[in-house]
C-alpha positions in Angstrom: -10.7 9.1 -37.6 -7.8 11.0 -39.1 -5.4 10.1 -36.4 -5.9 6.4 -37.1 -5.2 6.6 -40.8 -1.8 8.4 -40.3 1.2 6.3 -39.5 3.9 7.2 -36.9 6.3 8.4 -39.6 3.8 10.1 -41.8 3.8 13.9 -42.3 0.9 16.2 -43.1 0.5 19.3 -45.3 -2.4 21.6 -44.6 -3.7 23.6 -47.5 -6.2 26.5 -47.0 -8.0 28.4 -49.7 -7.1 31.8 -48.3 -4.6 33.1 -45.7 -6.5 33.4 -42.4 -4.2 36.1 -41.1 -5.1 38.5 -43.9 -8.8 37.9 -43.5 -8.5 38.3 -39.7 -6.6 41.6 -40.2 -9.2 42.9 -42.7 -12.0 41.9 -40.3 -10.1 43.6 -37.4 -10.1 40.4 -35.3 -8.2 40.5 -32.1 -5.4 38.1 -31.3 -7.4 36.3 -28.7 -10.2 35.5 -31.2 -8.3 33.8 -34.0 -9.9 32.1 -37.0 -9.4 28.5 -38.0 -10.2 27.2 -34.5 -11.2 23.8 -36.0 -7.9 23.5 -37.9 -5.9 24.6 -34.9 -7.6 22.0 -32.7 -6.9 19.3 -35.3 -3.2 20.4 -35.5 -2.8 20.5 -31.8 -4.5 17.2 -31.0 -5.0 14.6 -33.7 -2.1 15.8 -35.9 0.2 16.9 -33.2 3.8 16.8 -34.5 2.8 15.7 -38.0 2.2 19.0 -39.7 5.3 19.8 -41.7 3.9 22.6 -44.0 1.0 24.9 -44.2 0.1 26.5 -47.6 -2.5 29.1 -48.1 -4.0 30.4 -51.3 -4.4 34.1 -52.0 -7.3 36.5 -52.2 -8.1 37.2 -55.8 -10.8 38.9 -57.8 -11.3 36.7 -60.8 -12.2 38.2 -64.1 -13.3 36.2 -67.1 -11.8 37.5 -70.4 -13.5 36.8 -73.7 -12.7 38.0 -77.1 -14.8 40.8 -78.4 -15.8 40.9 -82.1 -15.4 44.1 -84.0 -18.7 46.0 -84.5 -20.5 44.9 -87.7 -20.5 47.3 -90.7 -23.9 46.1 -91.8 -26.4 49.0 -91.9 -23.7 51.7 -92.0 -23.6 54.1 -94.8 -20.2 54.4 -96.4 -19.0 57.2 -98.7 -17.8 56.1 -102.1 -14.3 56.9 -103.0 -13.8 59.0 -106.1 -11.3 57.6 -108.5 
């Protein structure tokens, strides 16, 4: 149990992968139906008074960047320069 492994002077930091308030807003959730009910219950019961900080990641669209090689000149016809 989480509560048994935390000492009386210990503090807890809760880290989420995304900010629930942004997701709730985007999904048009009402204030009386909040997300994170499991985390809220954990904070209000087992970790009551222990949570010192909550950190949330951000919503990102990840892109993978790779180098692109220049097109090959093989098979192309080149004009000869006149000297």
